[in-house]
ZABA-866090 format. One record per residue (C-alpha): residue in one letter; x, y, z. Coordinates in steps of 0.25 Angstrom, whole numbers, padded with zeros to 4 digits, always signed. Layout:
// residues N
AXYZ...
***
This chain:
// residues 317
X+0037+0594-0333X+0034+0608-0335X+0023+0612-0326X+0019+0624-0333X+0015+0616-0345X+0010+0604-0339X-0005+0606-0343X+0000+0607-0358X+0008+0594-0356X-0005+0587-0352X-0008+0586-0367X+0005+0578-0370X+0001+0564-0365X-0014+0565-0360X-0022+0552-0358X-0030+0547-0371X-0043+0554-0366X-0036+0567-0368X-0028+0564-0381X-0038+0566-0391X-0038+0581-0392X-0041+0584-0406X-0034+0578-0419X-0021+0571-0417X-0008+0577-0422X+0000+0564-0420X-0002+0550-0416X+0009+0541-0409X+0006+0526-0410X-0009+0530-0412X-0009+0540-0400X-0014+0553-0404X-0007+0567-0401X-0018+0577-0402X-0018+0591-0408X-0022+0597-0395X-0011+0589-0388X-0001+0595-0397X-0006+0609-0397X-0005+0609-0381X+0009+0603-0382X+0014+0612-0392X+0011+0624-0383X+0020+0618-0372X+0030+0613-0383X+0032+0628-0387X+0032+0633-0372X+0044+0623-0370X+0051+0631-0381X+0047+0645-0376X+0038+0647-0387X+0023+0650-0389X+0014+0646-0401X+0011+0661-0404X+0026+0663-0406X+0027+0654-0417X+0026+0662-0430X+0031+0652-0440X+0021+0641-0445X+0033+0632-0448X+0039+0634-0434X+0025+0631-0428X+0024+0618-0436X+0038+0614-0432X+0036+0616-0417X+0022+0610-0417X+0028+0597-0424X+0039+0597-0413X+0029+0598-0402X+0021+0586-0409X+0034+0578-0410X+0036+0580-0395X+0022+0575-0392X+0024+0563-0400X+0037+0560-0393X+0030+0561-0380X+0019+0552-0384X+0029+0542-0389X+0036+0542-0376X+0023+0540-0368X+0020+0528-0378X+0034+0522-0376X+0032+0523-0361X+0019+0515-0362X+0026+0505-0371X+0037+0503-0361X+0029+0503-0349X+0034+0515-0342X+0027+0517-0329X+0026+0530-0321X+0022+0528-0307X+0009+0534-0302X+0018+0541-0291X+0027+0547-0301X+0015+0553-0309X+0008+0558-0296X+0021+0565-0292X+0022+0572-0305X+0008+0576-0305X+0009+0581-0291X+0021+0590-0294X+0014+0595-0306X+0001+0598-0298X+0009+0605-0287X+0017+0613-0297X+0004+0618-0303X-0001+0623-0290X-0009+0612-0284X-0020+0602-0286X-0031+0612-0289X-0023+0620-0299X-0017+0607-0306X-0032+0602-0307X-0037+0615-0313X-0026+0616-0323X-0028+0601-0328X-0043+0604-0329X-0040+0617-0337X-0031+0609-0347X-0042+0598-0348X-0036+0587-0340X-0038+0581-0327X-0027+0575-0317X-0028+0561-0322X-0024+0566-0336X-0013+0573-0330X-0008+0561-0322X-0008+0553-0335X-0001+0563-0342X+0010+0564-0331X+0011+0549-0332X+0013+0549-0347X+0023+0560-0346X+0032+0554-0335X+0031+0540-0343X+0036+0547-0356X+0047+0554-0349X+0052+0541-0343X+0051+0534-0356X+0059+0546-0363X+0069+0545-0352X+0071+0530-0354X+0072+0531-0369X+0082+0542-0368X+0092+0536-0358X+0106+0539-0363X+0120+0533-0359X+0130+0542-0353X+0140+0548-0362X+0152+0540-0365X+0164+0546-0357X+0173+0545-0369X+0163+0554-0377X+0162+0563-0365X+0177+0565-0364X+0178+0567-0380X+0167+0577-0380X+0174+0585-0368X+0187+0586-0375X+0181+0590-0388X+0172+0601-0381X+0181+0605-0370X+0184+0619-0375X+0169+0622-0376X+0167+0618-0361X+0177+0628-0356X+0172+0643-0354X+0181+0654-0359X+0183+0667-0352X+0170+0676-0354X+0167+0690-0351X+0154+0698-0349X+0155+0713-0354X+0147+0725-0357X+0152+0735-0367X+0148+0748-0374X+0151+0751-0388X+0153+0764-0396X+0154+0760-0410X+0164+0766-0420X+0162+0765-0435X+0172+0758-0443X+0182+0768-0449X+0178+0779-0439X+0188+0790-0438X+0196+0792-0425X+0187+0803-0419X+0175+0794-0420X+0183+0783-0414X+0187+0791-0402X+0174+0798-0400X+0168+0784-0398X+0179+0780-0388X+0177+0793-0380X+0162+0790-0380X+0164+0776-0374X+0175+0781-0364X+0165+0791-0359X+0155+0780-0356X+0166+0772-0349X+0169+0784-0340X+0154+0785-0337X+0153+0770-0333X+0165+0772-0324X+0158+0783-0317X+0146+0774-0314X+0138+0773-0327X+0132+0759-0329X+0140+0752-0341X+0127+0744-0346X+0119+0757-0346X+0130+0765-0354X+0130+0753-0363X+0115+0753-0365X+0115+0768-0368X+0128+0770-0376X+0133+0757-0382X+0132+0755-0397X+0133+0740-0396X+0121+0730-0397X+0124+0727-0382X+0120+0741-0378X+0106+0736-0374X+0112+0726-0365X+0121+0736-0358X+0132+0732-0367X+0132+0717-0361X+0139+0707-0370X+0138+0696-0361X+0149+0685-0359X+0159+0682-0370X+0172+0675-0372X+0184+0679-0380X+0183+0679-0395X+0169+0685-0395X+0171+0700-0396X+0180+0710-0404X+0194+0708-0400X+0196+0722-0394X+0183+0721-0386X+0187+0707-0381X+0201+0710-0377X+0196+0722-0368X+0184+0715-0362X+0192+0703-0358X+0203+0712-0352X+0193+0719-0342X+0190+0715-0328X+0175+0713-0324X+0169+0726-0321X+0179+0734-0329X+0176+0743-0341X+0186+0744-0353X+0191+0756-0360X+0185+0759-0373X+0188+0747-0383X+0189+0749-0398X+0184+0738-0407X+0180+0738-0422X+0166+0742-0418X+0169+0754-0408X+0173+0756-0394X+0168+0747-0382X+0168+0749-0367X+0168+0735-0360X+0163+0732-0347X+0168+0718-0342X+0156+0712-0333X+0161+0698-0330X+0172+0688-0334X+0170+0673-0334X+0183+0666-0333X+0186+0654-0342X+0182+0641-0336X+0187+0627-0340X+0178+0615-0338X+0185+0604-0330X+0186+0591-0337X+0176+0585-0327X+0166+0596-0329X+0168+0595-0344X+0166+0580-0345X+0154+0581-0336X+0148+0592-0345X+0151+0583-0357X+0144+0571-0351X+0131+0579-0348X+0131+0585-0362X+0133+0572-0369X+0123+0565-0360X+0113+0575-0364X+0116+0573-0379X+0114+0558-0377X+0101+0561-0370X+0096+0570-0381X+0100+0560-0392X+0093+0548-0384X+0080+0557-0383X+0080+0559-0398X+0083+0545-0401X+0072+0540-0392X+0062+0549-0397X+0066+0546-0412X+0065+0531-0409X+0051+0532-0403X+0046+0540-0415X+0051+0530-0424X+0045+0518-0417X+0031+0523-0415X+0020+0527-0424X+0019+0542-0425X+0008+0549-0434X+0010+0564-0435X-0003+0571-0439X+0001+0585-0436X+0011+0587-0447X+0003+0597-0455
***
């Protein structure tokens, strides 16, 4: 549970006495989801995605996100109702433990009570919400149990994707570029090289490579001090790549000519190629396939709940 948004979450599964907040946007087996409940949850739903209502400029995007939030609320209601049908029971001790941890995280009993009151709820309502939340989580876990991946499938996937698991040699470099126009005469080419050579001399005498790149490089990376990050072979121009991979960490190349001009290259770091052992690779595949099966189980469980229950959407304007 995200404690920062716990008061917003109070609106998800509140007792019936609090559920009739304005017109309904949906009904699940006759149980209403109110417009106020959706509006409060919509804010939290957007926060989960790092967005805010004010940032959504497109009406169609707003409608799509609101629909997704209502779908999530419907799923939560379905899970709670299924938990009731199957007699899922969450012990008082479990509920009280969760409430106590939330109370402590909020800063103590007085702060907790005040924040509940500000949101229009009392502790009894929050306890009921917590019980329903935990029961729905338990129900979801039971519905989405998945068997472990078959070992034949694991080994086949491992063999098929072995090359992707191994990390090639990578280097991290900074560079300074002095552009030379296509078809430039010899004097222009040489003038650019001499300019770059002067920068190299200045750096050797103590000037900071990144600072020189920011002030003098003609590449888009200048604002980042010439930093190109990590890359493997096959990503850069052949002449540039050959010179860069030949350097030792901390070394600076002589001026390197490519189709775009002259480059000065600083090798900052090198990551040697690393092969994943068979044991490591197989375990990585087991974890990946288990997650895939879990995702599929979740989708199937929710789809089955939606298909076997009566859902009335009223908010599809």
